[in-house]
Biopython code that builds the backbone (N, CA, C, O; Angstrom):
import numpy as np
from Bio.PDB.StructureBuilder import StructureBuilder

atoms = [
    (1, "UNK", "N", (18.686, -21.515, 2.470)),
    (1, "UNK", "CA", (19.363, -20.931, 1.857)),
    (1, "UNK", "C", (18.065, -19.650, 0.784)),
    (1, "UNK", "O", (18.477, -18.650, 0.197)),
    (2, "UNK", "N", (17.193, -19.909, 0.801)),
    (2, "UNK", "CA", (16.039, -19.004, -0.175)),
    (2, "UNK", "C", (15.725, -18.347, 1.182)),
    (2, "UNK", "O", (16.250, -17.236, 1.121)),
    (3, "UNK", "N", (15.137, -18.489, 2.350)),
    (3, "UNK", "CA", (15.016, -17.379, 3.412)),
    (3, "UNK", "C", (15.985, -16.863, 3.478)),
    (3, "UNK", "O", (15.730, -15.895, 4.194)),
    (4, "UNK", "N", (17.230, -16.806, 3.160)),
    (4, "UNK", "CA", (18.023, -15.763, 3.229)),
    (4, "UNK", "C", (17.787, -14.630, 2.204)),
    (4, "UNK", "O", (17.668, -13.408, 2.279)),
    (5, "UNK", "N", (17.772, -15.442, 1.331)),
    (5, "UNK", "CA", (17.473, -14.331, -0.204)),
    (5, "UNK", "C", (16.135, -13.383, 0.152)),
    (5, "UNK", "O", (15.885, -12.192, -0.033)),
    (6, "UNK", "N", (15.572, -14.235, 0.612)),
    (6, "UNK", "CA", (13.733, -13.572, 0.541)),
    (6, "UNK", "C", (13.965, -12.569, 1.322)),
    (6, "UNK", "O", (13.582, -11.468, 0.927)),
    (7, "UNK", "N", (14.809, -12.691, 2.938)),
    (7, "UNK", "CA", (14.728, -11.846, 3.476)),
    (7, "UNK", "C", (15.582, -10.319, 3.276)),
    (7, "UNK", "O", (15.351, -9.223, 3.788)),
    (8, "UNK", "N", (16.578, -10.722, 2.382)),
    (8, "UNK", "CA", (17.206, -9.587, 1.799)),
    (8, "UNK", "C", (16.494, -8.789, 0.799)),
    (8, "UNK", "O", (16.961, -7.669, 0.593)),
    (9, "UNK", "N", (15.329, -9.184, 0.053)),
    (9, "UNK", "CA", (14.671, -8.587, -1.009)),
    (9, "UNK", "C", (13.691, -7.732, -0.454)),
    (9, "UNK", "O", (13.347, -6.760, -1.127)),
    (10, "UNK", "N", (12.997, -7.994, 1.053)),
    (10, "UNK", "CA", (11.823, -8.126, 1.370)),
    (10, "UNK", "C", (12.452, -6.324, 2.266)),
    (10, "UNK", "O", (13.596, -6.199, 2.703)),
    (11, "UNK", "N", (11.371, -5.175, 2.333)),
    (11, "UNK", "CA", (11.540, -4.221, 3.239)),
    (11, "UNK", "C", (11.653, -4.544, 4.263)),
    (11, "UNK", "O", (10.983, -5.491, 4.673)),
    (12, "UNK", "N", (12.669, -3.791, 5.189)),
    (12, "UNK", "CA", (12.902, -3.687, 6.548)),
    (12, "UNK", "C", (11.464, -3.867, 7.418)),
    (12, "UNK", "O", (11.391, -4.667, 8.351)),
    (13, "UNK", "N", (10.316, -3.011, 6.989)),
    (13, "UNK", "CA", (9.469, -2.520, 8.117)),
    (13, "UNK", "C", (8.523, -3.831, 7.886)),
    (13, "UNK", "O", (7.694, -4.078, 8.761)),
    (14, "UNK", "N", (8.603, -4.590, 6.864)),
    (14, "UNK", "CA", (7.732, -5.637, 6.676)),
    (14, "UNK", "C", (8.487, -6.648, 7.735)),
    (14, "UNK", "O", (7.733, -7.435, 8.307)),
    (15, "UNK", "N", (9.184, -6.683, 7.899)),
    (15, "UNK", "CA", (10.162, -7.723, 8.572)),
    (15, "UNK", "C", (10.003, -8.116, 10.276)),
    (15, "UNK", "O", (9.900, -9.184, 10.880)),
    (16, "UNK", "N", (10.035, -6.985, 10.605)),
    (16, "UNK", "CA", (9.807, -7.171, 12.268)),
    (16, "UNK", "C", (8.211, -8.032, 12.644)),
    (16, "UNK", "O", (7.138, -7.824, 12.078)),
    (17, "UNK", "N", (8.382, -8.649, 13.342)),
    (17, "UNK", "CA", (7.692, -9.705, 14.157)),
    (17, "UNK", "C", (7.301, -10.903, 13.119)),
    (17, "UNK", "O", (6.367, -11.702, 13.189)),
    (18, "UNK", "N", (8.191, -10.781, 12.260)),
    (18, "UNK", "CA", (7.714, -12.325, 11.074)),
    (18, "UNK", "C", (8.618, -13.342, 11.865)),
    (18, "UNK", "O", (9.616, -12.897, 12.432)),
    (19, "UNK", "N", (8.350, -14.560, 11.925)),
    (19, "UNK", "CA", (9.199, -15.399, 12.399)),
    (19, "UNK", "C", (10.710, -16.055, 11.955)),
    (19, "UNK", "O", (11.253, -16.659, 11.029)),
    (20, "UNK", "N", (10.873, -15.716, 12.759)),
    (20, "UNK", "CA", (12.912, -15.897, 12.666)),
    (20, "UNK", "C", (13.478, -17.459, 11.936)),
    (20, "UNK", "O", (14.205, -17.675, 10.967)),
    (21, "UNK", "N", (12.760, -18.391, 12.912)),
    (21, "UNK", "CA", (13.226, -19.367, 12.046)),
    (21, "UNK", "C", (11.991, -20.298, 11.615)),
    (21, "UNK", "O", (11.264, -20.897, 12.408)),
    (22, "UNK", "N", (11.882, -20.314, 10.206)),
    (22, "UNK", "CA", (10.678, -20.632, 9.427)),
    (22, "UNK", "C", (11.675, -21.359, 8.122)),
    (22, "UNK", "O", (12.811, -21.236, 7.666)),
    (23, "UNK", "N", (10.942, -21.842, 7.979)),
    (23, "UNK", "CA", (11.078, -22.822, 6.414)),
    (23, "UNK", "C", (10.237, -21.617, 5.264)),
    (23, "UNK", "O", (9.140, -21.132, 5.539)),
    (24, "UNK", "N", (10.943, -21.318, 4.092)),
    (24, "UNK", "CA", (10.368, -20.459, 3.114)),
    (24, "UNK", "C", (9.071, -20.353, 2.773)),
    (24, "UNK", "O", (8.670, -19.191, 2.843)),
    (25, "UNK", "N", (8.292, -21.115, 2.439)),
    (25, "UNK", "CA", (7.056, -21.287, 2.673)),
    (25, "UNK", "C", (5.849, -20.752, 3.603)),
    (25, "UNK", "O", (4.770, -20.306, 3.210)),
    (26, "UNK", "N", (6.370, -20.931, 5.145)),
    (26, "UNK", "CA", (5.783, -20.282, 6.145)),
    (26, "UNK", "C", (6.044, -18.893, 6.364)),
    (26, "UNK", "O", (5.266, -17.985, 6.656)),
    (27, "UNK", "N", (7.485, -18.892, 6.138)),
    (27, "UNK", "CA", (7.860, -17.125, 5.870)),
    (27, "UNK", "C", (7.053, -16.267, 4.889)),
    (27, "UNK", "O", (6.711, -15.105, 5.107)),
    (28, "UNK", "N", (6.837, -16.842, 3.990)),
    (28, "UNK", "CA", (6.192, -16.420, 2.804)),
    (28, "UNK", "C", (4.545, -16.461, 2.950)),
    (28, "UNK", "O", (3.899, -15.666, 2.267)),
    (29, "UNK", "N", (3.925, -17.288, 3.746)),
    (29, "UNK", "CA", (2.472, -16.981, 3.714)),
    (29, "UNK", "C", (2.348, -16.007, 5.295)),
    (29, "UNK", "O", (1.252, -15.578, 5.655)),
    (30, "UNK", "N", (3.472, -15.791, 6.020)),
    (30, "UNK", "CA", (3.237, -14.859, 7.495)),
    (30, "UNK", "C", (3.654, -13.530, 6.532)),
    (30, "UNK", "O", (3.033, -12.493, 6.767)),
    (31, "UNK", "N", (4.298, -13.516, 5.855)),
    (31, "UNK", "CA", (4.773, -12.005, 4.968)),
    (31, "UNK", "C", (3.435, -11.685, 4.177)),
    (31, "UNK", "O", (2.929, -10.574, 4.336)),
    (32, "UNK", "N", (2.938, -12.459, 3.470)),
    (32, "UNK", "CA", (1.405, -12.575, 2.854)),
    (32, "UNK", "C", (0.579, -11.803, 3.471)),
    (32, "UNK", "O", (0.286, -10.814, 2.800)),
    (33, "UNK", "N", (-0.013, -11.871, 4.688)),
    (33, "UNK", "CA", (-0.788, -11.709, 5.476)),
    (33, "UNK", "C", (-0.266, -10.356, 6.084)),
    (33, "UNK", "O", (-1.216, -9.598, 6.280)),
    (34, "UNK", "N", (0.840, -9.861, 6.414)),
    (34, "UNK", "CA", (1.403, -8.766, 6.938)),
    (34, "UNK", "C", (1.358, -7.817, 5.334)),
    (34, "UNK", "O", (1.491, -6.611, 5.540)),
    (35, "UNK", "N", (1.250, -8.063, 4.345)),
    (35, "UNK", "CA", (1.071, -7.270, 3.305)),
    (35, "UNK", "C", (-0.139, -6.869, 2.937)),
    (35, "UNK", "O", (-0.282, -5.813, 2.321)),
    (36, "UNK", "N", (-1.342, -7.790, 3.322)),
    (36, "UNK", "CA", (-2.436, -7.857, 3.085)),
    (36, "UNK", "C", (-2.906, -6.465, 4.225)),
    (36, "UNK", "O", (-3.399, -5.420, 3.800)),
    (37, "UNK", "N", (-2.699, -6.666, 5.327)),
    (37, "UNK", "CA", (-3.182, -5.686, 6.346)),
    (37, "UNK", "C", (-2.705, -4.433, 6.234)),
    (37, "UNK", "O", (-3.372, -3.445, 6.538)),
    (38, "UNK", "N", (-1.077, -4.376, 5.625)),
    (38, "UNK", "CA", (-0.619, -2.962, 5.236)),
    (38, "UNK", "C", (-1.648, -2.463, 3.931)),
    (38, "UNK", "O", (-2.310, -1.427, 3.980)),
    (39, "UNK", "N", (-1.644, -3.305, 2.897)),
    (39, "UNK", "CA", (-2.682, -2.937, 1.643)),
    (39, "UNK", "C", (-3.836, -2.255, 2.129)),
    (39, "UNK", "O", (-4.022, -1.048, 1.977)),
    (40, "UNK", "N", (-4.722, -3.151, 2.801)),
    (40, "UNK", "CA", (-5.518, -2.440, 3.184)),
    (40, "UNK", "C", (-5.547, -1.255, 4.126)),
    (40, "UNK", "O", (-6.254, -0.422, 3.559)),
    (41, "UNK", "N", (-5.263, -0.923, 4.910)),
    (41, "UNK", "CA", (-4.630, 0.738, 5.522)),
    (41, "UNK", "C", (-4.668, 1.616, 4.708)),
    (41, "UNK", "O", (-5.310, 2.666, 4.713)),
    (42, "UNK", "N", (-3.667, 1.019, 3.660)),
    (42, "UNK", "CA", (-3.385, 2.111, 2.268)),
    (42, "UNK", "C", (-4.874, 2.524, 1.965)),
    (42, "UNK", "O", (-5.317, 3.648, 2.199)),
    (43, "UNK", "N", (-5.591, 1.496, 1.424)),
    (43, "UNK", "CA", (-6.482, 1.764, 0.661)),
    (43, "UNK", "C", (-7.855, 2.472, 1.658)),
    (43, "UNK", "O", (-8.778, 3.123, 1.170)),
    (44, "UNK", "N", (-7.748, 2.262, 2.615)),
    (44, "UNK", "CA", (-8.529, 3.411, 3.508)),
    (44, "UNK", "C", (-7.889, 4.786, 3.579)),
    (44, "UNK", "O", (-8.641, 5.753, 3.465)),
    (45, "UNK", "N", (-6.728, 4.967, 3.735)),
    (45, "UNK", "CA", (-6.057, 6.017, 3.632)),
    (45, "UNK", "C", (-6.363, 7.302, 2.518)),
    (45, "UNK", "O", (-6.544, 8.495, 2.762)),
    (46, "UNK", "N", (-6.346, 6.545, 1.145)),
    (46, "UNK", "CA", (-6.089, 7.078, 0.443)),
    (46, "UNK", "C", (-7.824, 7.209, 0.060)),
    (46, "UNK", "O", (-8.052, 8.301, -0.460)),
    (47, "UNK", "N", (-8.908, 6.449, 0.188)),
    (47, "UNK", "CA", (-10.491, 7.029, 0.009)),
    (47, "UNK", "C", (-10.301, 8.024, 1.183)),
    (47, "UNK", "O", (-10.847, 9.110, 0.991)),
    (48, "UNK", "N", (-9.721, 7.898, 2.215)),
    (48, "UNK", "CA", (-10.278, 9.163, 3.174)),
    (48, "UNK", "C", (-9.623, 10.271, 2.740)),
    (48, "UNK", "O", (-10.263, 11.322, 2.767)),
    (49, "UNK", "N", (-8.262, 10.297, 2.261)),
    (49, "UNK", "CA", (-7.564, 11.458, 1.739)),
    (49, "UNK", "C", (-8.765, 12.133, 0.029)),
    (49, "UNK", "O", (-9.049, 13.273, -0.339)),
    (50, "UNK", "N", (-9.075, 10.946, -0.465)),
    (50, "UNK", "CA", (-10.084, 11.372, -1.550)),
    (50, "UNK", "C", (-11.732, 12.182, -1.299)),
    (50, "UNK", "O", (-12.500, 12.890, -1.951)),
    (51, "UNK", "N", (-11.678, 11.704, -0.256)),
    (51, "UNK", "CA", (-13.095, 12.099, 0.241)),
    (51, "UNK", "C", (-12.979, 13.203, 0.812)),
    (51, "UNK", "O", (-14.041, 13.826, 0.832)),
    (52, "UNK", "N", (-11.573, 14.042, 1.599)),
    (52, "UNK", "CA", (-11.475, 15.043, 2.330)),
    (52, "UNK", "C", (-10.823, 15.941, 1.688)),
    (52, "UNK", "O", (-10.274, 16.829, 2.339)),
    (53, "UNK", "N", (-10.716, 15.920, 0.050)),
    (53, "UNK", "CA", (-9.876, 17.007, -0.668)),
    (53, "UNK", "C", (-10.972, 18.194, -0.634)),
    (53, "UNK", "O", (-12.175, 18.115, -0.383)),
    (54, "UNK", "N", (-10.247, 19.229, -0.938)),
    (54, "UNK", "CA", (-10.912, 20.207, -0.978)),
    (54, "UNK", "C", (-10.009, 21.356, -1.891)),
    (54, "UNK", "O", (-8.801, 21.503, -1.706)),
    (55, "UNK", "N", (-10.729, 22.085, -2.828)),
    (55, "UNK", "CA", (-10.394, 23.122, -3.924)),
    (55, "UNK", "C", (-10.171, 24.240, -3.285)),
    (55, "UNK", "O", (-11.191, 24.916, -3.155)),
    (56, "UNK", "N", (-8.833, 24.872, -2.657)),
    (56, "UNK", "CA", (-8.100, 25.965, -2.061)),
    (56, "UNK", "C", (-8.118, 27.294, -2.901)),
    (56, "UNK", "O", (-7.987, 28.443, -2.479)),
    (57, "UNK", "N", (-8.304, 26.875, -4.158)),
    (57, "UNK", "CA", (-7.976, 28.363, -4.982)),
    (57, "UNK", "C", (-6.453, 28.899, -5.199)),
    (57, "UNK", "O", (-6.140, 29.714, -6.066)),
    (58, "UNK", "N", (-5.568, 28.311, -4.275)),
    (58, "UNK", "CA", (-4.665, 28.417, -4.343)),
    (58, "UNK", "C", (-3.404, 27.950, -5.452)),
    (58, "UNK", "O", (-2.281, 28.443, -5.563)),
    (59, "UNK", "N", (-3.905, 27.040, -6.067)),
    (59, "UNK", "CA", (-3.358, 26.292, -7.024)),
    (59, "UNK", "C", (-4.187, 26.257, -8.379)),
    (59, "UNK", "O", (-5.365, 26.462, -8.085)),
    (60, "UNK", "N", (-4.056, 26.101, -9.563)),
    (60, "UNK", "CA", (-4.893, 25.820, -10.610)),
    (60, "UNK", "C", (-5.962, 24.435, -10.431)),
    (60, "UNK", "O", (-5.681, 23.534, -9.640)),
    (61, "UNK", "N", (-7.101, 24.414, -11.204)),
    (61, "UNK", "CA", (-7.760, 23.649, -11.121)),
    (61, "UNK", "C", (-7.072, 22.315, -11.889)),
    (61, "UNK", "O", (-7.267, 21.153, -11.532)),
    (62, "UNK", "N", (-6.319, 22.683, -12.894)),
    (62, "UNK", "CA", (-5.717, 21.368, -13.483)),
    (62, "UNK", "C", (-4.883, 20.668, -12.528)),
    (62, "UNK", "O", (-4.651, 19.481, -12.756)),
    (63, "UNK", "N", (-4.328, 21.288, -11.355)),
    (63, "UNK", "CA", (-3.498, 20.740, -10.374)),
    (63, "UNK", "C", (-4.256, 19.610, -9.324)),
    (63, "UNK", "O", (-3.834, 18.549, -8.864)),
    (64, "UNK", "N", (-5.569, 20.323, -9.157)),
    (64, "UNK", "CA", (-6.555, 19.746, -8.570)),
    (64, "UNK", "C", (-7.237, 18.503, -9.060)),
    (64, "UNK", "O", (-7.403, 17.526, -8.330)),
    (65, "UNK", "N", (-7.620, 18.558, -10.286)),
    (65, "UNK", "CA", (-7.822, 17.800, -10.862)),
    (65, "UNK", "C", (-6.903, 16.377, -10.963)),
    (65, "UNK", "O", (-7.241, 15.225, -10.693)),
    (66, "UNK", "N", (-5.889, 16.791, -11.351)),
    (66, "UNK", "CA", (-4.515, 16.006, -11.547)),
    (66, "UNK", "C", (-4.325, 15.028, -10.370)),
    (66, "UNK", "O", (-4.251, 13.807, -10.508)),
    (67, "UNK", "N", (-4.245, 15.765, -9.065)),
    (67, "UNK", "CA", (-4.181, 15.119, -7.288)),
    (67, "UNK", "C", (-5.281, 13.972, -7.444)),
    (67, "UNK", "O", (-4.974, 12.789, -7.298)),
    (68, "UNK", "N", (-6.713, 14.429, -7.780)),
    (68, "UNK", "CA", (-7.718, 13.380, -7.636)),
    (68, "UNK", "C", (-7.418, 11.950, -8.347)),
    (68, "UNK", "O", (-7.435, 10.861, -7.772)),
    (69, "UNK", "N", (-7.102, 12.218, -9.911)),
    (69, "UNK", "CA", (-6.745, 11.364, -10.475)),
    (69, "UNK", "C", (-5.826, 10.343, -10.109)),
    (69, "UNK", "O", (-5.883, 9.115, -10.167)),
    (70, "UNK", "N", (-4.624, 11.466, -9.563)),
    (70, "UNK", "CA", (-3.664, 10.150, -9.018)),
    (70, "UNK", "C", (-4.117, 9.305, -7.968)),
    (70, "UNK", "O", (-3.632, 8.184, -7.814)),
    (71, "UNK", "N", (-4.964, 9.736, -7.273)),
    (71, "UNK", "CA", (-5.280, 9.219, -5.659)),
    (71, "UNK", "C", (-6.305, 7.813, -6.158)),
    (71, "UNK", "O", (-6.244, 6.718, -5.599)),
    (72, "UNK", "N", (-7.133, 8.107, -7.201)),
    (72, "UNK", "CA", (-8.030, 7.278, -8.077)),
    (72, "UNK", "C", (-7.150, 6.275, -8.780)),
    (72, "UNK", "O", (-7.452, 5.093, -8.619)),
    (73, "UNK", "N", (-6.065, 6.574, -9.565)),
    (73, "UNK", "CA", (-5.174, 5.370, -9.917)),
    (73, "UNK", "C", (-4.751, 4.703, -9.176)),
    (73, "UNK", "O", (-4.619, 3.528, -9.520)),
    (74, "UNK", "N", (-4.350, 5.078, -7.877)),
    (74, "UNK", "CA", (-3.615, 4.188, -6.628)),
    (74, "UNK", "C", (-5.032, 3.542, -6.092)),
    (74, "UNK", "O", (-4.784, 2.849, -5.106)),
    (75, "UNK", "N", (-5.632, 3.541, -6.229)),
    (75, "UNK", "CA", (-7.163, 3.010, -5.711)),
    (75, "UNK", "C", (-7.154, 2.169, -6.700)),
    (75, "UNK", "O", (-6.630, 1.171, -6.205)),
    (76, "UNK", "N", (-7.378, 1.958, -7.683)),
    (76, "UNK", "CA", (-7.836, 0.944, -8.722)),
    (76, "UNK", "C", (-6.714, 0.239, -8.864)),
    (76, "UNK", "O", (-6.822, -0.758, -9.577)),
    (77, "UNK", "N", (-5.684, 0.456, -8.407)),
    (77, "UNK", "CA", (-4.245, -0.713, -7.980)),
    (77, "UNK", "C", (-4.776, -1.293, -6.734)),
    (77, "UNK", "O", (-4.196, -2.378, -6.782)),
    (78, "UNK", "N", (-5.202, -1.315, -6.070)),
    (78, "UNK", "CA", (-6.165, -1.737, -4.575)),
    (78, "UNK", "C", (-7.225, -2.410, -5.181)),
    (78, "UNK", "O", (-7.976, -2.786, -4.281)),
    (79, "UNK", "N", (-7.719, -2.798, -6.459)),
    (79, "UNK", "CA", (-9.277, -3.280, -6.617)),
    (79, "UNK", "C", (-10.425, -2.508, -6.246)),
    (79, "UNK", "O", (-11.360, -3.068, -5.674)),
    (80, "UNK", "N", (-10.465, -1.034, -6.562)),
    (80, "UNK", "CA", (-11.207, -0.086, -5.942)),
    (80, "UNK", "C", (-11.537, 0.796, -6.904)),
    (80, "UNK", "O", (-10.756, 1.736, -7.047)),
    (81, "UNK", "N", (-12.817, 0.730, -7.847)),
    (81, "UNK", "CA", (-12.780, 1.059, -9.059)),
    (81, "UNK", "C", (-14.053, 2.145, -8.319)),
    (81, "UNK", "O", (-14.969, 1.806, -7.570)),
    (82, "UNK", "N", (-13.739, 3.422, -8.801)),
    (82, "UNK", "CA", (-14.741, 4.337, -9.126)),
    (82, "UNK", "C", (-14.796, 5.203, -10.334)),
    (82, "UNK", "O", (-13.850, 5.423, -11.090)),
    (83, "UNK", "N", (-16.223, 5.754, -10.454)),
    (83, "UNK", "CA", (-16.564, 6.470, -11.746)),
    (83, "UNK", "C", (-16.185, 7.703, -11.677)),
    (83, "UNK", "O", (-16.371, 8.460, -12.629)),
]
sb = StructureBuilder()
sb.init_structure("model")
sb.init_model(0)
sb.init_chain("A")
sb.init_seg("    ")
for serial, (resi, resn, name, xyz) in enumerate(atoms, 1):
    if name == "N":
        sb.init_residue(resn, " ", resi, " ")
    sb.init_atom(name, np.array(xyz, "f"), 0.0, 1.0, " ", f" {name:<3s}", serial, name[0])
structure = sb.get_structure()
């Protein structure tokens, strides 16, 4: 019963490839490993975004700075601190 409730609350893109017949604890462990891989990929993508961002004079400086701060805030949620 717990496994059914867990599966209904998890996004569908994370469910593919996880064990169908498992107890809740095994399912949560497998899900945790899957989420960690997803989390690492997102961190790398954000770092790439931040290092490749360029000011293009089309928008204001304030918007450019706000975009950089937004990316940095997302990185902080992944325990990556930047000065």
